[in-house]
N, CA, C and O atoms as a MOPAC input file, in Angstrom:
PM7 MOZYME 1SCF
protein

 N    -52.74900 1     5.01200 1    10.78900 1
 C    -53.37900 1     5.18000 1    12.07700 1
 C    -52.62800 1     4.32300 1    13.07900 1
 O    -52.39000 1     3.14100 1    12.82900 1
 N    -52.25800 1     4.89600 1    14.19400 1
 C    -51.58300 1     4.14800 1    15.24000 1
 C    -52.62400 1     3.39300 1    16.03900 1
 O    -53.62200 1     3.96000 1    16.48200 1
 N    -52.37800 1     2.10900 1    16.21500 1
 C    -53.32700 1     1.27000 1    16.94100 1
 C    -52.60500 1     0.46300 1    18.00900 1
 O    -52.83500 1    -0.73900 1    18.14100 1
 N    -51.74400 1     1.10900 1    18.76400 1
 C    -51.00600 1     0.43200 1    19.81300 1
 C    -51.29500 1     1.13100 1    21.12300 1
 O    -51.30000 1     2.36000 1    21.19300 1
 N    -51.53500 1     0.35300 1    22.15500 1
 C    -51.80000 1     0.92600 1    23.47300 1
 C    -51.26000 1    -0.03100 1    24.52800 1
 O    -51.30900 1    -1.25000 1    24.36600 1
 N    -50.75200 1     0.53600 1    25.59500 1
 C    -50.26300 1    -0.27800 1    26.70200 1
 C    -50.77800 1     0.33400 1    27.99000 1
 O    -50.54100 1     1.51100 1    28.26300 1
 N    -51.47100 1    -0.44900 1    28.77000 1
 C    -52.00600 1     0.01900 1    30.04000 1
 C    -51.48100 1    -0.91200 1    31.12100 1
 O    -51.80600 1    -2.09900 1    31.14100 1
 N    -50.66500 1    -0.36600 1    32.02200 1
 C    -50.12200 1    -1.18100 1    33.09600 1
 C    -51.04800 1    -1.13200 1    34.29900 1
 O    -51.54700 1    -0.06700 1    34.66100 1
 N    -51.27900 1    -2.27700 1    34.91500 1
 C    -52.09600 1    -2.37400 1    36.12600 1
 C    -53.46000 1    -1.72700 1    35.94600 1
 O    -53.95500 1    -1.07300 1    36.86400 1
 N    -54.06200 1    -1.89300 1    34.81200 1
 C    -55.33100 1    -1.23700 1    34.51700 1
 C    -56.45500 1    -1.71200 1    35.42700 1
 O    -57.36500 1    -0.94100 1    35.73200 1
 N    -56.40900 1    -2.95700 1    35.86200 1
 C    -57.47700 1    -3.46900 1    36.72500 1
 C    -57.49200 1    -2.80800 1    38.09800 1
 O    -58.55000 1    -2.68400 1    38.71700 1
 N    -56.34500 1    -2.39000 1    38.56900 1
 C    -56.25800 1    -1.82900 1    39.92100 1
 C    -56.15900 1    -0.31000 1    39.93900 1
 O    -56.28700 1     0.30200 1    41.00000 1
 N    -55.93800 1     0.29700 1    38.80700 1
 C    -55.69300 1     1.73500 1    38.76300 1
 C    -56.99300 1     2.52600 1    38.66300 1
 O    -58.04300 1     1.98600 1    38.31300 1
 N    -56.90100 1     3.80100 1    38.97500 1
 C    -58.05100 1     4.69200 1    38.83900 1
 C    -58.02300 1     5.40500 1    37.49200 1
 O    -58.88500 1     6.23800 1    37.21300 1
 N    -57.04000 1     5.08400 1    36.65800 1
 C    -56.91500 1     5.73100 1    35.36500 1
 C    -58.00100 1     5.26900 1    34.40700 1
 O    -58.52500 1     4.16100 1    34.52000 1
 N    -58.32000 1     6.12500 1    33.48300 1
 C    -59.26800 1     5.80300 1    32.43100 1
 C    -58.52700 1     5.85900 1    31.10700 1
 O    -57.59600 1     6.64700 1    30.94000 1
 N    -58.93400 1     5.03400 1    30.18200 1
 C    -58.33500 1     5.04600 1    28.85300 1
 C    -59.20800 1     5.90900 1    27.95700 1
 O    -60.40100 1     5.64800 1    27.79700 1
 N    -58.60800 1     6.93900 1    27.37600 1
 C    -59.32000 1     7.80800 1    26.45100 1
 C    -58.73500 1     7.55000 1    25.05800 1
 O    -57.53200 1     7.68800 1    24.83600 1
 N    -59.60500 1     7.17800 1    24.14200 1
 C    -59.17700 1     6.91900 1    22.77400 1
 C    -59.72000 1     8.03100 1    21.89300 1
 O    -60.92500 1     8.28000 1    21.85100 1
 N    -58.81000 1     8.69700 1    21.19000 1
 C    -59.19800 1     9.74400 1    20.24600 1
 C    -58.86000 1     9.26700 1    18.84000 1
 O    -57.76900 1     8.75200 1    18.59800 1
 N    -59.78700 1     9.43800 1    17.92800 1
 C    -59.56900 1     9.11000 1    16.52800 1
 C    -59.53200 1    10.42600 1    15.77000 1
 O    -60.49500 1    11.19300 1    15.78500 1
 N    -58.40500 1    10.68100 1    15.10300 1
 C    -58.20100 1    11.92400 1    14.37200 1
 C    -58.10300 1    11.64100 1    12.88800 1
 O    -57.52000 1    10.63900 1    12.47400 1
 N    -58.67000 1    12.51900 1    12.09500 1
 C    -58.54600 1    12.45400 1    10.64000 1
 C    -57.54700 1    13.52700 1    10.24700 1
 O    -57.75700 1    14.71100 1    10.50900 1
 N    -56.45300 1    13.10300 1     9.61200 1
 C    -55.43600 1    14.05900 1     9.18600 1
 C    -56.04000 1    15.05800 1     8.21200 1
 O    -56.86300 1    14.68900 1     7.37500 1
 N    -55.64000 1    16.30800 1     8.31300 1
 C    -56.20100 1    17.36800 1     7.48600 1
 C    -56.10100 1    17.08700 1     5.99800 1
 O    -55.08100 1    16.59600 1     5.51300 1
 N    -57.14700 1    17.39600 1     5.29700 1
 C    -57.15700 1    17.24500 1     3.83700 1
 C    -57.84400 1    18.44600 1     3.23100 1
 O    -58.89500 1    18.84700 1     3.72900 1
 N    -57.31100 1    19.03600 1     2.19200 1
 C    -56.03100 1    18.70100 1     1.56400 1
 C    -54.86800 1    19.06800 1     2.47600 1
 O    -55.06100 1    19.66500 1     3.53400 1
 N    -53.66300 1    18.70600 1     2.05800 1
 C    -52.47300 1    18.93600 1     2.87300 1
 C    -52.46100 1    20.38300 1     3.36800 1
 O    -52.73800 1    21.32000 1     2.61900 1
 N    -52.13800 1    20.53300 1     4.63200 1
 C    -52.09400 1    21.87100 1     5.21600 1
 C    -53.33600 1    22.22700 1     6.00800 1
 O    -53.30200 1    23.13600 1     6.83800 1
 N    -54.43700 1    21.52100 1     5.76100 1
 C    -55.65600 1    21.76800 1     6.53300 1
 C    -55.48600 1    21.16700 1     7.92800 1
 O    -54.73400 1    20.20700 1     8.09600 1
 N    -56.17300 1    21.71700 1     8.92800 1
 C    -56.00600 1    21.17200 1    10.28300 1
 C    -56.61200 1    19.77900 1    10.41500 1
 O    -57.56300 1    19.42700 1     9.71600 1
 N    -56.03800 1    18.99400 1    11.32800 1
 C    -56.58600 1    17.68900 1    11.63600 1
 C    -57.94500 1    17.86100 1    12.31200 1
 O    -58.20500 1    18.88100 1    12.94900 1
 N    -58.80800 1    16.85400 1    12.16700 1
 C    -60.14900 1    16.91500 1    12.73200 1
 C    -60.34900 1    15.74800 1    13.68900 1
 O    -60.06900 1    14.59900 1    13.34700 1
 N    -60.83200 1    16.04800 1    14.88100 1
 C    -61.15400 1    14.99800 1    15.83600 1
 C    -62.44400 1    14.33100 1    15.38700 1
 O    -63.48400 1    14.98300 1    15.28800 1
 N    -62.37800 1    13.03400 1    15.11600 1
 C    -63.52800 1    12.29400 1    14.61600 1
 C    -64.35700 1    11.72700 1    15.75900 1
 O    -65.58700 1    11.77300 1    15.73100 1
 N    -63.66700 1    11.19000 1    16.76900 1
 C    -64.38500 1    10.51700 1    17.84300 1
 C    -63.51700 1    10.46300 1    19.08400 1
 O    -62.30200 1    10.29000 1    18.98600 1
 N    -64.12000 1    10.60700 1    20.23600 1
 C    -63.45200 1    10.40600 1    21.51400 1
 C    -64.29500 1     9.43800 1    22.33200 1
 O    -65.50700 1     9.60900 1    22.46200 1
 N    -63.65200 1     8.43800 1    22.87200 1
 C    -64.34800 1     7.47300 1    23.71200 1
 C    -63.52500 1     7.22700 1    24.96600 1
 O    -62.29900 1     7.12900 1    24.91200 1
 N    -64.21200 1     7.12900 1    26.08800 1
 C    -63.55200 1     6.85200 1    27.35400 1
 C    -63.95200 1     5.46000 1    27.81100 1
 O    -65.13000 1     5.10200 1    27.81900 1
 N    -62.97000 1     4.70400 1    28.18000 1
 C    -63.20100 1     3.35900 1    28.72100 1
 C    -62.86700 1     3.41400 1    30.20600 1
 O    -61.70000 1     3.47200 1    30.59300 1
 N    -63.91800 1     3.39500 1    31.03500 1
 C    -63.73900 1     3.56800 1    32.47400 1
 C    -63.60800 1     2.25500 1    33.22200 1
 O    -62.96900 1     2.20600 1    34.27300 1
 N    -64.18700 1     1.21700 1    32.71200 1
 C    -64.13100 1    -0.05200 1    33.43100 1
 C    -63.02100 1    -0.92400 1    32.85000 1
 O    -62.65300 1    -0.76600 1    31.68600 1
 N    -62.50700 1    -1.81100 1    33.62400 1
 C    -61.48400 1    -2.70700 1    33.09300 1
 C    -62.05800 1    -3.52100 1    31.92100 1
 O    -63.22300 1    -3.91900 1    31.94000 1
 N    -61.25900 1    -3.74600 1    30.95300 1
 C    -61.66900 1    -4.58400 1    29.83400 1
 C    -60.50300 1    -5.47800 1    29.45800 1
 O    -59.33900 1    -5.15300 1    29.69500 1
 N    -60.83700 1    -6.58600 1    28.88000 1
 C    -59.78300 1    -7.50100 1    28.48600 1
 C    -58.94900 1    -6.87000 1    27.37800 1
 O    -59.39200 1    -5.96500 1    26.67100 1
 N    -57.76100 1    -7.36500 1    27.25700 1
 C    -56.86200 1    -6.87700 1    26.21100 1
 C    -57.51100 1    -7.06700 1    24.83900 1
 O    -57.42200 1    -6.18500 1    23.98600 1
 N    -58.15300 1    -8.19500 1    24.62500 1
 C    -58.78900 1    -8.48700 1    23.33900 1
 C    -59.89800 1    -7.48300 1    23.02200 1
 O    -60.01200 1    -7.01500 1    21.88900 1
 N    -60.72200 1    -7.15100 1    24.03500 1
 C    -61.79600 1    -6.18100 1    23.81300 1
 C    -61.24200 1    -4.79200 1    23.51700 1
 O    -61.78600 1    -4.06300 1    22.68600 1
 N    -60.16100 1    -4.43100 1    24.19900 1
 C    -59.56000 1    -3.12600 1    23.95400 1
 C    -58.97100 1    -3.07600 1    22.54900 1
 O    -59.12400 1    -2.07300 1    21.85200 1
 N    -58.31400 1    -4.12000 1    22.13500 1
 C    -57.74700 1    -4.17200 1    20.77800 1
 C    -58.86700 1    -4.08400 1    19.74700 1
 O    -58.73600 1    -3.36200 1    18.75800 1
 N    -59.96200 1    -4.80400 1    19.95900 1
 C    -61.07900 1    -4.75100 1    19.01600 1
 C    -61.68500 1    -3.34900 1    18.96700 1
 O    -62.04400 1    -2.86100 1    17.89600 1
 N    -61.79600 1    -2.70800 1    20.12600 1
 C    -62.32600 1    -1.34400 1    20.18500 1
 C    -61.47200 1    -0.40200 1    19.34400 1
 O    -61.99800 1     0.42100 1    18.59500 1
 N    -60.16300 1    -0.52300 1    19.47100 1
 C    -59.26100 1     0.34400 1    18.72200 1
 C    -59.33700 1     0.02800 1    17.23300 1
 O    -59.32400 1     0.93900 1    16.40600 1
 N    -59.41700 1    -1.24600 1    16.88700 1
 C    -59.49100 1    -1.64100 1    15.47400 1
 C    -60.78800 1    -1.18200 1    14.82000 1
 O    -60.83600 1    -1.01300 1    13.60200 1
 N    -61.83300 1    -0.98000 1    15.60600 1
 C    -63.11800 1    -0.55400 1    15.05800 1
 C    -63.10100 1     0.89600 1    14.57400 1
 O    -64.04700 1     1.34600 1    13.92700 1
 N    -62.04400 1     1.61500 1    14.88200 1
 C    -61.94200 1     2.99800 1    14.41000 1
 C    -61.82700 1     3.00000 1    12.88500 1
 O    -61.36100 1     2.03200 1    12.28300 1
 N    -62.25400 1     4.08800 1    12.28500 1
 C    -62.22100 1     4.19400 1    10.82400 1
 C    -60.78400 1     4.28100 1    10.30700 1
 O    -59.88500 1     4.77100 1    10.99000 1
 N    -60.59900 1     3.79700 1     9.09800 1
 C    -59.30500 1     3.88200 1     8.42300 1
 C    -59.10700 1     5.31900 1     7.94800 1
 O    -59.99100 1     5.89600 1     7.31400 1
 N    -57.94600 1     5.89400 1     8.25600 1
 C    -57.72800 1     7.28900 1     7.89100 1
 C    -56.72600 1     7.47300 1     6.75400 1
 O    -56.55300 1     8.59200 1     6.27100 1
 N    -56.07300 1     6.41800 1     6.32100 1
 C    -55.12400 1     6.49400 1     5.20500 1
 C    -55.30700 1     5.26200 1     4.31900 1
 O    -55.51300 1     4.15800 1     4.82300 1
 N    -55.23200 1     5.44800 1     3.02000 1
 C    -55.30500 1     4.28400 1     2.14500 1
 C    -53.91300 1     3.66100 1     2.05700 1
 O    -52.90000 1     4.35900 1     2.00800 1
 N    -53.89200 1     2.34400 1     2.03900 1
 C    -52.63200 1     1.60400 1     2.03100 1
 C    -52.25400 1     1.21400 1     0.60700 1
 O    -53.00100 1     1.45900 1    -0.34000 1
 N    -51.09400 1     0.61000 1     0.47900 1
 C    -50.66800 1     0.08800 1    -0.82000 1
 C    -51.62400 1    -1.00500 1    -1.28800 1
 O    -51.86200 1    -1.14400 1    -2.48800 1
 N    -52.17000 1    -1.77900 1    -0.36100 1
 C    -53.14900 1    -2.81400 1    -0.73400 1
 C    -54.41100 1    -2.17900 1    -1.32000 1
 O    -54.98200 1    -2.69400 1    -2.28100 1
 N    -54.84300 1    -1.05900 1    -0.73500 1
 C    -55.99900 1    -0.35100 1    -1.28600 1
 C    -55.69700 1     0.15300 1    -2.69300 1
 O    -56.53200 1     0.04700 1    -3.59100 1
 N    -54.50500 1     0.69900 1    -2.87600 1
 C    -54.12200 1     1.21100 1    -4.19600 1
 C    -54.06600 1     0.07800 1    -5.22200 1
 O    -54.48600 1     0.24100 1    -6.36700 1
 N    -53.54700 1    -1.05700 1    -4.79900 1
 C    -53.49200 1    -2.21700 1    -5.70600 1
 C    -54.89700 1    -2.64200 1    -6.11100 1
 O    -55.13900 1    -2.94600 1    -7.27900 1
 N    -55.81800 1    -2.66500 1    -5.16200 1
 C    -57.21100 1    -3.03600 1    -5.47000 1
 C    -57.83300 1    -2.04000 1    -6.44700 1
 O    -58.57700 1    -2.43500 1    -7.34400 1
 N    -57.53400 1    -0.76000 1    -6.28000 1
 C    -58.03300 1     0.26200 1    -7.21000 1
 C    -57.49900 1    -0.01500 1    -8.61100 1
 O    -58.25000 1    -0.01400 1    -9.58700 1
 N    -56.19600 1    -0.25200 1    -8.69600 1
 C    -55.58800 1    -0.51300 1   -10.00600 1
 C    -56.21200 1    -1.75000 1   -10.66400 1
 O    -56.52800 1    -1.73400 1   -11.85400 1
 N    -56.38200 1    -2.80400 1    -9.89200 1
 C    -56.94500 1    -4.03700 1   -10.45000 1
 C    -58.37700 1    -3.81400 1   -10.93500 1
 O    -58.74500 1    -4.29000 1   -12.01000 1
 N    -59.18300 1    -3.10300 1   -10.16100 1
 C    -60.56100 1    -2.80600 1   -10.58000 1
 C    -60.57300 1    -2.01400 1   -11.88400 1
 O    -61.33800 1    -2.32100 1   -12.79900 1
 N    -59.72600 1    -1.00400 1   -11.96200 1
 C    -59.70800 1    -0.16700 1   -13.15400 1
 C    -59.20000 1    -0.93700 1   -14.37400 1
 O    -59.73800 1    -0.79200 1   -15.47200 1
 N    -58.17600 1    -1.74300 1   -14.18000 1
 C    -57.62700 1    -2.51100 1   -15.29300 1
 C    -58.61900 1    -3.56000 1   -15.78900 1
 O    -58.63300 1    -3.90800 1   -16.97000 1
 N    -59.43100 1    -4.04800 1   -14.89200 1
 C    -60.40700 1    -5.07600 1   -15.24800 1
 C    -61.67000 1    -4.48600 1   -15.86700 1
 O    -62.21300 1    -5.05200 1   -16.81600 1
 N    -62.14100 1    -3.36900 1   -15.34600 1
 C    -63.48300 1    -2.88900 1   -15.67600 1
 C    -63.57800 1    -1.55300 1   -16.41900 1
 O    -64.58200 1    -1.29900 1   -17.08400 1
 N    -62.56900 1    -0.70400 1   -16.32300 1
 C    -62.72000 1     0.66100 1   -16.83600 1
 C    -61.67300 1     0.95300 1   -17.91600 1
 O    -60.47500 1     1.02000 1   -17.63900 1
 N    -62.15000 1     1.12200 1   -19.14500 1
 C    -61.24600 1     1.47100 1   -20.24400 1
 C    -60.63900 1     2.84100 1   -19.99200 1
 O    -61.31700 1     3.72800 1   -19.47400 1
 N    -59.37400 1     3.03100 1   -20.34900 1
 C    -58.72100 1     4.32300 1   -20.13800 1
 C    -59.42900 1     5.49000 1   -20.82900 1
 O    -59.21400 1     6.64700 1   -20.46600 1
 N    -60.25900 1     5.19600 1   -21.80800 1
 C    -60.97100 1     6.26600 1   -22.52500 1
 C    -62.26000 1     6.69000 1   -21.82700 1
 O    -62.85000 1     7.70700 1   -22.19100 1
 N    -62.70000 1     5.93400 1   -20.84000 1
 C    -63.91900 1     6.29500 1   -20.10800 1
 C    -63.64000 1     7.47100 1   -19.17900 1
 O    -62.48800 1     7.85100 1   -18.97100 1
 N    -64.69400 1     8.03700 1   -18.63000 1
 C    -64.55900 1     9.22100 1   -17.78000 1
 C    -63.96200 1     8.88300 1   -16.41300 1
 O    -64.04500 1     7.75000 1   -15.94000 1
 N    -63.35900 1     9.89700 1   -15.79800 1
 C    -62.82500 1     9.73300 1   -14.44600 1
 C    -63.95700 1     9.44500 1   -13.45800 1
 O    -63.75700 1     8.72300 1   -12.48100 1
 N    -65.11800 1     9.99300 1   -13.70300 1
 C    -66.27500 1     9.73000 1   -12.85100 1
 C    -66.61500 1     8.24100 1   -12.87700 1
 O    -66.90800 1     7.64500 1   -11.84100 1
 N    -66.57500 1     7.65200 1   -14.06000 1
 C    -66.83100 1     6.21000 1   -14.21200 1
 C    -65.78300 1     5.39900 1   -13.46100 1
 O    -66.08700 1     4.37700 1   -12.84600 1
 N    -64.53500 1     5.87900 1   -13.52400 1
 C    -63.45300 1     5.19300 1   -12.81200 1
 C    -63.72600 1     5.18600 1   -11.30500 1
 O    -63.60400 1     4.14900 1   -10.65400 1
 N    -64.09600 1     6.34500 1   -10.75500 1
 C    -64.36300 1     6.41400 1    -9.31900 1
 C    -65.59000 1     5.57800 1    -8.95500 1
 O    -65.58800 1     4.88800 1    -7.93700 1
 N    -66.63000 1     5.63600 1    -9.77500 1
 C    -67.83000 1     4.85300 1    -9.49100 1
 C    -67.53600 1     3.35200 1    -9.44600 1
 O    -68.21200 1     2.60900 1    -8.73400 1
 N    -66.54400 1     2.91000 1   -10.19200 1
 C    -66.19400 1     1.49500 1   -10.22500 1
 C    -65.51100 1     1.03400 1    -8.93700 1
 O    -65.64000 1    -0.12900 1    -8.55700 1
 N    -64.79000 1     1.92300 1    -8.26500 1
 C    -63.99800 1     1.50600 1    -7.10500 1
 C    -64.50700 1     2.03200 1    -5.76000 1
 O    -64.04700 1     1.57100 1    -4.71600 1
 N    -65.44100 1     2.97900 1    -5.76200 1
 C    -65.82300 1     3.60500 1    -4.49000 1
 C    -66.50500 1     2.65200 1    -3.51800 1
 O    -66.55300 1     2.93000 1    -2.32000 1
 N    -67.03100 1     1.53900 1    -4.00500 1
 C    -67.64200 1     0.56000 1    -3.08900 1
 C    -66.62100 1     0.00200 1    -2.09600 1
 O    -66.99600 1    -0.51700 1    -1.04500 1
 N    -65.36200 1     0.10600 1    -2.41900 1
 C    -64.30100 1    -0.38600 1    -1.53400 1
 C    -64.04900 1     0.54700 1    -0.34400 1
 O    -63.31500 1     0.18800 1     0.57700 1
 N    -64.65000 1     1.73600 1    -0.35800 1
 C    -64.36500 1     2.75100 1     0.64800 1
 C    -65.64300 1     3.27700 1     1.29900 1
 O    -65.95600 1     4.46100 1     1.17000 1
 N    -66.38400 1     2.41400 1     1.99700 1
 C    -67.63700 1     2.86400 1     2.62800 1
 C    -67.38200 1     3.89500 1     3.73600 1
 O    -66.38100 1     3.83200 1     4.44900 1
 N    -68.31300 1     4.83600 1     3.85500 1
 C    -68.16000 1     5.92500 1     4.81300 1
 C    -68.14100 1     5.46100 1     6.26000 1
 O    -67.60600 1     6.15300 1     7.12600 1
 N    -68.71900 1     4.29800 1     6.53200 1
 C    -68.70900 1     3.82400 1     7.91300 1
 C    -67.39700 1     3.12800 1     8.27800 1
 O    -67.19800 1     2.75800 1     9.43500 1
 N    -66.50400 1     2.94700 1     7.30900 1
 C    -65.20900 1     2.31600 1     7.58100 1
 C    -64.02300 1     3.23500 1     7.30400 1
 O    -62.93400 1     3.00100 1     7.82700 1
 N    -64.21400 1     4.28200 1     6.48600 1
 C    -63.12700 1     5.16500 1     6.09000 1
 C    -63.48200 1     6.60700 1     6.42200 1
 O    -64.64000 1     7.01600 1     6.33400 1
 N    -62.46600 1     7.36500 1     6.80500 1
 C    -62.68500 1     8.78400 1     7.08000 1
 C    -62.85000 1     9.53500 1     5.75900 1
 O    -62.46700 1     9.02100 1     4.70800 1
 N    -63.41900 1    10.74700 1     5.79800 1
 C    -63.54500 1    11.52900 1     4.56600 1
 C    -62.21300 1    11.75100 1     3.86200 1
 O    -62.15400 1    11.73500 1     2.63200 1
 N    -61.15100 1    11.95500 1     4.62100 1
 C    -59.83700 1    12.14700 1     3.99800 1
 C    -59.40600 1    10.89700 1     3.24100 1
 O    -58.92900 1    11.00000 1     2.11100 1
 N    -59.56500 1     9.72200 1     3.83800 1
 C    -59.15800 1     8.48600 1     3.17200 1
 C    -59.96900 1     8.26900 1     1.89800 1
 O    -59.43000 1     7.83100 1     0.88200 1
 N    -61.25400 1     8.57300 1     1.95200 1
 C    -62.10200 1     8.42600 1     0.76200 1
 C    -61.64000 1     9.39600 1    -0.32500 1
 O    -61.55900 1     9.02100 1    -1.49500 1
 N    -61.34200 1    10.62600 1     0.04800 1
 C    -60.86300 1    11.60300 1    -0.93400 1
 C    -59.51900 1    11.17200 1    -1.51100 1
 O    -59.28700 1    11.31700 1    -2.71100 1
 N    -58.63400 1    10.64600 1    -0.67200 1
 C    -57.34100 1    10.15900 1    -1.15500 1
 C    -57.53500 1     9.01700 1    -2.15900 1
 O    -56.84600 1     8.96100 1    -3.17800 1
 N    -58.46900 1     8.11500 1    -1.87000 1
 C    -58.74700 1     7.00100 1    -2.78100 1
 C    -59.29000 1     7.52300 1    -4.11300 1
 O    -58.89600 1     7.05700 1    -5.18200 1
 N    -60.18500 1     8.48100 1    -4.03200 1
 C    -60.75300 1     9.05800 1    -5.25600 1
 C    -59.66800 1     9.74100 1    -6.08500 1
 O    -59.60100 1     9.55700 1    -7.30100 1
 N    -58.83200 1    10.51500 1    -5.43500 1
 C    -57.74100 1    11.19400 1    -6.13400 1
 C    -56.80800 1    10.18400 1    -6.78500 1
 O    -56.39500 1    10.35900 1    -7.93100 1
 N    -56.47600 1     9.12400 1    -6.05000 1
 C    -55.58900 1     8.10300 1    -6.60900 1
 C    -56.23300 1     7.44100 1    -7.82800 1
 O    -55.57900 1     7.26100 1    -8.85500 1
 N    -57.50800 1     7.07800 1    -7.71900 1
 C    -58.20900 1     6.43700 1    -8.84300 1
 C    -58.22900 1     7.35300 1   -10.05900 1
 O    -58.00000 1     6.90100 1   -11.18100 1
 N    -58.50000 1     8.63100 1    -9.84500 1
 C    -58.55900 1     9.58000 1   -10.96400 1
 C    -57.18800 1     9.82000 1   -11.58200 1
 O    -57.07700 1    10.01200 1   -12.79300 1
 N    -56.13800 1     9.80900 1   -10.75400 1
 C    -54.78400 1     9.99300 1   -11.28700 1
 C    -54.32400 1     8.75000 1   -12.05600 1
 O    -53.68500 1     8.87100 1   -13.10100 1
 N    -54.64300 1     7.56900 1   -11.54900 1
 C    -54.22500 1     6.33100 1   -12.20700 1
 C    -55.00200 1     6.11900 1   -13.50300 1
 O    -54.45100 1     5.65400 1   -14.50000 1
 N    -56.27900 1     6.46100 1   -13.47600 1
 C    -57.13500 1     6.27200 1   -14.65200 1
 C    -56.58100 1     7.05700 1   -15.83300 1
 O    -56.34300 1     8.26100 1   -15.73500 1
 N    -56.37900 1     6.36600 1   -16.94600 1
 C    -55.87800 1     7.00400 1   -18.15500 1
 C    -54.37600 1     7.18100 1   -18.20400 1
 O    -53.84400 1     7.66100 1   -19.20500 1
 N    -53.67100 1     6.79800 1   -17.12800 1
 C    -52.21200 1     6.91600 1   -17.12200 1
 C    -51.61500 1     5.88400 1   -18.08000 1
 O    -52.30400 1     4.96500 1   -18.52600 1
 N    -50.35200 1     6.04400 1   -18.38400 1
 C    -49.68000 1     5.09500 1   -19.28100 1
 C    -49.73100 1     3.68400 1   -18.70500 1
 O    -49.93600 1     2.71600 1   -19.43800 1
 N    -49.54400 1     3.56900 1   -17.39900 1
 C    -49.58600 1     2.24400 1   -16.76500 1
 C    -50.98200 1     1.63900 1   -16.88100 1
 O    -51.11800 1     0.44800 1   -17.16200 1
 N    -52.02100 1     2.45000 1   -16.66700 1
 C    -53.38400 1     1.95200 1   -16.79100 1
 C    -53.64200 1     1.47000 1   -18.22100 1
 O    -54.18600 1     0.38500 1   -18.42400 1
 N    -53.25500 1     2.27200 1   -19.20000 1
 C    -53.46500 1     1.89500 1   -20.59500 1
 C    -52.76800 1     0.58700 1   -20.92500 1
 O    -53.35400 1    -0.29300 1   -21.55600 1
 N    -51.51800 1     0.45900 1   -20.50000 1
 C    -50.73700 1    -0.74800 1   -20.78500 1
 C    -51.33300 1    -1.98000 1   -20.09700 1
 O    -51.50100 1    -3.02600 1   -20.72400 1
 N    -51.64700 1    -1.85100 1   -18.82000 1
 C    -52.18900 1    -2.99300 1   -18.06700 1
 C    -53.60200 1    -3.35700 1   -18.51700 1
 O    -53.96400 1    -4.53300 1   -18.53000 1
 N    -54.39200 1    -2.36600 1   -18.88300 1
 C    -55.74000 1    -2.62500 1   -19.38800 1
 C    -55.64800 1    -3.41300 1   -20.70400 1
 O    -56.37700 1    -4.38500 1   -20.90500 1
 N    -54.75000 1    -2.98400 1   -21.59000 1
 C    -54.57500 1    -3.66600 1   -22.88300 1
 C    -54.09500 1    -5.10000 1   -22.67500 1
 O    -54.57100 1    -6.01800 1   -23.34400 1
 N    -53.16000 1    -5.29500 1   -21.75700 1
 C    -52.63100 1    -6.63400 1   -21.49300 1
 C    -53.71800 1    -7.53000 1   -20.89400 1
 O    -53.82200 1    -8.70200 1   -21.25500 1
 N    -54.51100 1    -6.99600 1   -20.00200 1
 C    -55.57000 1    -7.77900 1   -19.34600 1
 C    -56.63800 1    -8.20600 1   -20.34700 1
 O    -57.19100 1    -9.30100 1   -20.24300 1
 N    -56.92700 1    -7.34200 1   -21.31500 1
 C    -57.99600 1    -7.61900 1   -22.26000 1
 C    -57.52500 1    -8.16900 1   -23.60600 1
 O    -58.31600 1    -8.31300 1   -24.53800 1
 N    -56.23400 1    -8.47500 1   -23.69700 1
 C    -55.69800 1    -9.04800 1   -24.94800 1
 C    -56.23000 1   -10.46500 1   -25.11300 1
 O    -56.38400 1   -11.20000 1   -24.13700 1
 N    -56.50300 1   -10.83000 1   -26.33100 1
 C    -57.01400 1   -12.19700 1   -26.60400 1
 C    -55.94200 1   -13.20800 1   -26.58600 1
 O    -56.20600 1   -14.39200 1   -26.79500 1

């Protein structure tokens, strides 16, 4: 998600800042969906504008999110357990009020693909070795 904005002479201008939050189409090939549009008509400090933009939902899972998924699964979910159990273990990291539906689906897909993989089996065994 792009979170950069530059407004020159915003205090004196008649321009309004319109912020649109889009969720990239999921699955691939589906159209993007407009999640939210907000107009900021009055001057606001740079800090308030940055906070407003940061408050938008996350639309893509990052490498840090993937690492957290892997760590949760390696710690808590045996590779022989169900994929549903794997997702239930990590979905608390992706609340609907912070992540778009696409990001949540991407996280679920990643968790299900990683669960039971050779890397998961190896790391799970190493983590639980005596």
